[in-house]
MIVEXMAR-99870 format. One line per 10 residues: number of its first residue (from 1); for each residue x, y, z of N, C-alpha, C. Coordinates in steps of 0.2 Angstrom, whole numbers. Atoms other than C-alpha are relative to their C-alpha. Example, Ala and Ser with C-alpha at 12.3 -4.5 7.8 and 13.67 -1.06 7.14 Angstrom:
! residues 2
1 = 4:-6:0:62:-22:39:4:6:0  -4:-6:-1:68:-5:36:-4:5:3
***
This chain:
! residues 89
1 = 0:-7:4:-564:117:-891:7:1:-1  -7:-1:1:-548:123:-899:2:6:4  -2:-7:-3:-538:136:-890:0:6:-5  1:-4:4:-539:152:-898:5:1:-5  -6:-1:5:-528:152:-914:-3:4:-5  1:-4:5:-528:165:-927:1:-4:-7  0:4:6:-533:157:-944:-2:4:-6  3:-4:7:-536:162:-963:0:-6:-4  1:4:5:-543:152:-976:1:3:-7  -1:-2:7:-537:154:-994:-3:-5:-5
11 = 3:5:5:-547:146:-1009:-7:0:2  7:1:-1:-564:141:-1010:-1:-7:4  2:7:-3:-573:128:-998:-7:-1:-3  7:1:3:-587:120:-1007:-6:1:4  6:-1:-3:-604:125:-1002:0:6:6  -1:-4:-5:-597:139:-990:2:7:-3  -3:-7:1:-595:158:-991:5:2:5  -6:-2:-5:-581:166:-982:-4:2:7  4:-2:-5:-595:173:-970:-1:-6:5  1:7:-4:-600:154:-966:6:-2:3
21 = -6:2:-3:-582:149:-963:1:4:6  -1:-5:-5:-579:164:-952:-4:-2:7  5:1:-4:-595:160:-942:2:-8:3  -2:8:-3:-590:140:-941:6:0:3  -6:1:-3:-573:142:-937:2:4:8  0:-4:-7:-575:156:-923:-5:-4:5  4:5:-4:-589:144:-916:3:-5:3  -4:5:-4:-576:132:-912:7:3:3  -6:-2:-3:-564:144:-904:6:3:-4  -6:-2:4:-553:150:-918:-2:7:-1
31 = 2:-6:3:-551:168:-922:2:1:-7  0:0:7:-554:171:-940:2:8:-2  -1:-6:2:-545:186:-948:4:1:-7  -4:0:7:-536:193:-963:7:-4:1  -6:3:0:-520:185:-968:6:4:2  -5:-4:-2:-505:193:-959:5:-3:5  -5:4:-4:-490:190:-948:-3:-2:7  2:3:-6:-502:186:-934:-4:-7:-1  4:6:2:-510:172:-943:5:-6:1  -3:6:-3:-506:155:-935:0:-6:-4
41 = 1:6:4:-513:143:-946:-4:2:-7  3:-2:6:-517:145:-965:-3:-6:-3  4:6:3:-531:133:-972:0:1:-7  0:0:8:-531:128:-990:-5:-3:-2  6:2:3:-547:127:-999:2:-2:-8  -1:2:7:-549:123:-1018:3:7:-3  -3:-5:4:-537:134:-1029:3:5:5  -3:-5:-4:-528:142:-1015:5:5:-3  -4:-5:2:-518:158:-1017:8:-2:0  -7:2:0:-499:153:-1022:3:5:4
51 = -4:-5:-4:-493:170:-1014:-1:-1:7  1:1:-8:-501:166:-997:4:-6:2  -4:5:-2:-494:149:-997:7:1:0  -6:-1:0:-477:155:-1002:2:4:7  -1:-5:-6:-478:168:-988:-1:-4:7  1:4:-6:-484:155:-975:7:-3:1  -7:4:0:-469:144:-979:6:5:3  -5:-5:-1:-457:159:-978:0:2:7  0:-1:-7:-464:163:-961:-2:-4:5  1:6:-5:-466:147:-953:-7:-1:2
61 = 7:1:-2:-485:147:-953:-2:-7:-2  3:8:1:-493:129:-952:-5:2:-6  6:0:6:-504:125:-968:-3:-7:1  3:4:0:-517:113:-968:-5:0:-5  6:0:4:-530:107:-981:-6:1:4  6:0:-3:-548:110:-976:-3:-6:3  1:6:-3:-551:92:-973:4:-2:5  -5:1:-6:-535:90:-963:-2:4:6  1:-5:-6:-540:105:-952:-7:-3:3  5:3:-3:-557:97:-949:1:-6:4
71 = -3:6:-3:-549:80:-945:5:2:7  -5:-2:-5:-535:88:-934:-3:2:7  4:-3:-6:-547:98:-923:-7:-4:1  6:3:-2:-561:85:-923:-7:3:-2  6:-4:3:-573:96:-933:-4:-2:-4  3:3:5:-580:84:-945:-8:-1:1  7:0:-1:-597:81:-937:-4:6:1  3:-6:-1:-601:98:-932:0:4:-7  0:-2:6:-596:104:-949:-5:-2:-5  5:2:4:-608:93:-958:-7:3:2
81 = 6:-3:-4:-622:99:-946:-1:7:-2  0:-7:2:-617:117:-949:-2:1:-7  2:-2:7:-618:116:-968:-6:-4:-2  6:2:1:-633:106:-968:-6:6:2  5:-5:-1:-642:120:-959:1:6:-4  -1:-5:4:-634:133:-969:-3:-1:-8  4:1:6:-640:125:-985:-8:0:-1  7:0:-1:-657:123:-979:-4:6:1  3:-7:-1:-659:141:-975:0:4:-6
***
């Protein structure tokens, strides 16, 4: 499980709502909140916000694509299972 890091997702993640993303990331030990100076990791979905990306770069906040985020923290398997449960309900 990841150490508690404050993250935010900008852009769309296929098949998931922001509520699903929040539930999924928090279940893996991340703190999901609004994008602010306390954000430690900005996750980029489809069509991410340019202003958020620029701000992250200016403030030295790490950015990762959604797929890279899943790989880096070894979340691929649990994500697929989680997404299947969400889509089945």
